[in-house]
N, C-alpha and C positions, 0 to 999 in steps of 0.2 A: 504494501499500499504507498501507495507518495505522499510525504510532508504534505501539508495542507499550506499554500503561500499566504503569510500573513502580513505581508508587506502593507502599508498603509497607502493608504489615497493620495494621492498625488492632490495638493489643493488649486483650486483655478487662479487667474489674475484676480476675478473678481472678491474670492475668497482672502486672498493675501490684499488686495486694498482693502478691504472692510476690516483685518486684522489691525491694519496700518493703521485707522481712524480711530478703533476701539481705544481709545484712551484718551486722560488728562488732553489738552487742547497743547500744553504745555511739553507734552511729551509724544505727541506728530513730529514724524520723522517727515521734511517737505517732498525732500528728493524722493524717499522708496512708494511714498503715497501716488507723486507724482509718477516716476515710473511704472508701476504696479497700475495703475489707471492705464496708459498708453499699453500694457502689457496684453491687455484684454481684446485693443486690435492688431496688436503684433504680436501673436503668441512664443515668437522665439527671442525676443526679448532678453538678455541677459544681464537682469535688474543689476544683480552683485559685479555685474564688472562695471556697467557706469556708473555705480556706486562708489565704486573703488577709481574711477578717473573723478570723479569729483572730488575725493581726499585726496588725491596726487596733486590738483589744484591748489588745495588747503596746504599741503605739505611746501610746496613752491611761497606761500605766500608766508606762511611762518618762515621758513629760513633766510631770508629779505629783513628780518626784524631784528632790532638790541632786548635787550634782554627789558629794560625800561624803554616804550614806544608809546606815543602819542595818539590819539584818534586819527588828526592827519597821518602821521606816518603808514597808520596800517592801512586808512584809505589809499595814500600813495602807490603802496605796496600791490593792495588790490588791482589799482588800475595797470599797473605794469603788467599784471602775470593775464590778468582778463580782456582786458581792450588792447594795452602797446603790442604785446607779443603773441598771445592767442588770436585777436579781433573779433571779438565778439563784438557785436553789437544789433541792432532794431531790424527787420525786417520791412520795407518802405515798399519795394514793388510788387510783394504779395502778401500782403498783411493777411489776407484769410484762409491761409493756406494751414487746414490743419496740423500739419507741423509744427508748426509754432509753437502747437500749444504743448507738444511732445520732447520730454526733456531730453531723451537719449537723439532725437534730430535737431534740436537746438546746441547739444554739444559738438555734435557729427558738422554740422554746416555754419558752427558759430554765428547761427540768426534766430530770432525770435520775437516774442511782442514785450510788451511793455511786462506782464505778471513773469511770462516765466523764464526771460530773463531776469528780474528781481528774486527768484526761488534760488535760481543758480547760483546770484550774489550772497544771499542769505545762507546757503549750504557750503559753499566755500569756505565764508568768512566760517560759519562754526566751525568746520573742520580745522583750520586754523587758529581756532580758541576765542573768538569775540562774537559775540551775539549781535543781530543784526534785525532791526525793526521793517517791516513791510508797513506803505504808508499809502493812502487810497485819495487821489486824487480823483477829479471830476475827468473820466475819460483817458485817465492815465494811470499808471503806478510806479510809484518810486521804492528805494529806501533811507533807512537813516541808519547814522554809527552815532553814539553817544547822548548824552542830556544836556539840558539847559544851554550856556552860553557856549558848550564846545560841539554841540550837535552840529552834524554835519548830512546834509542830503544831497544825494547822489542818485542820476537817473540811467540807469542799465542799458537803458533802450537807445541813449542818444552817447553811447561810446565811455558812460559810466561820467558823463559833465555832472558838474558839480552845481545845485541850485539853490537858492537864500530862501529863507524861510517867505519871506515875501512873495517869490513868485512860488510858491507852491500854494500858498495861500489865496494868490489872486487865480491860480488856476483852477481852482473850488468856488469862491467867490463871482469873480471876476473884476476888472478894475474898478467900475464903478462903483463897489461895492469896499471896495479897502482902502483907506486912508492911511496916512502915514503915525496910523494913532500906537496904540499899545497891540505890540507884535505878541508879546508874551502868552495875554490872555488870547489872542487867535491862535496860535500855536495849539495850545493847551486845548482849547474846543475843537481846530480844526484836522491837527495834523497830530495825532496820536495816533500810536501803532493800532495795526490790526490784528485779529487773531489767527492762528494757522488752518483754521477753521473757513475762515473769510477769503484767506488766500487762497486756499484750493477750491472754492466755490467760485470764487473769480475765474481760475484758471480751468475748470470743468463749462462752466459757464460760456467760456470764450470756443472752447471744443465744439458744444452744444450747435451754439448760434453757425461755427463756421460750417458744420456737418452740415445743419438744414440749410445756408447758403449754396451749397454744393445739390442738395435733395438727396445727400443721404443720411434718409429718416431711422433707417435700421442705427446706426452709426450715432446720432441725435438722442435718439431715443435710449441708448447704453447710455451716454455721459448723461443724460437727465435721473436714468435711476441710480447712476454711481453718487449725482448729490443727493437724492432722499436718502443713501447711506451716510451720508457726511451731515446732514442737514434734516432728521426726520419731520422737526416741527414747520419746515417752510411749506406754508400753505399757495405760494408763489410756484414753487416746484411740483406741488401735485398738479396744479393747474396744466403747470406745460407736460408734465406726465401725461394727464390724460389729453391733450392736443397729441401728442407724437404716438401715442397706443393707439388714436385714432386713425392718423393717419395709416398706420403701417398694419391695419385691419386687425388690432387686440382690442375688438369693442366691450369683452370683458373685465378685460384688465383698465381700460376707461372709465367703464360702469364702475368700477370699485373706487379707484383713484377719485371720481368726481365725486360719490359718496362719500368717503372720508375727507375730503375738500367742502361740501356739506356740514358737514356732521361738526368740523372744528372749524367754520368761518365764525365770525365774531357778533354776536348780537347788531341789527343794522346796520350788517353790508351790505353792498349792493349784487346778489347773488343771482338775478335773474337768469342774465349768461349763463352762469352754470346750471341752474335748473333747467334750462329749456334743453344744455346739451346731451344734460342727465337725460331727458324725455326721450331724445332722439336716438341715444343709443340702444336705451332700453325696449325699444320699439324694435330697433335692427336685432339685437340680438332675440330675442321674442321670436322674432319673423325665424330667423337663422335655424333656431331651437326647431322648430312646425315643421321646415324644409327639409329637416334633419330625421325626423321620423315620419315621412311618408317615403 
């Protein structure tokens, strides 16, 4: 009698992504989560190898720093490695290429969008021994090093260019709403660090949008499902999930998503559109069941 094979089941990229984000926000490894997200679309992706390449970049940065270094020294070393030597920069010609949201492709092509390049900057910095904040601007994303008067804002999309806090605030509020007043208060109010989950959500939302633009609705749906794993409380994503499930013909799943949306919507919310969509979907699923019984 042959011995029974008790080998463990190989986990899927979706399982690995879920495991990576199933922890406190501070413990989330942005590189691992981003790469496991991509592995769902690219099953042959070697996540460990790309994490190693990020670690190597961090080692190069760290090797240039003396025992005592300032934030400016650190930013300068990061700039030398990532932008002067490696040539990372923003993708402007084909901004909505889905690859700009895949960290492995960003590393290979040295091009990405503001969020993916910021994730790379944050993770290389972490490997070099310094925590870097992600900063959400209006239609843009940057990073920040340090605090108080020594805080430095860096724009990875524009080859690591430095930004003043005024430029960052103006990016959010517009010139007309920013006077030469108390930038300390404006900085505290508008330029606080965002959580790792917010960063990943923005990356996945960008990916979903690019897939929709290319009419790749199955891939857009998968990205929306990963957002749901990352942020189960998001009503907005539940609504978008139902829309994409309808697009690909998963009417039963869309009914479930819209039902959850309506059950969780705050009292007084305008839910007429969702209610109408749910009625139509229930009619479709009911008709489909009748056809299958004949």
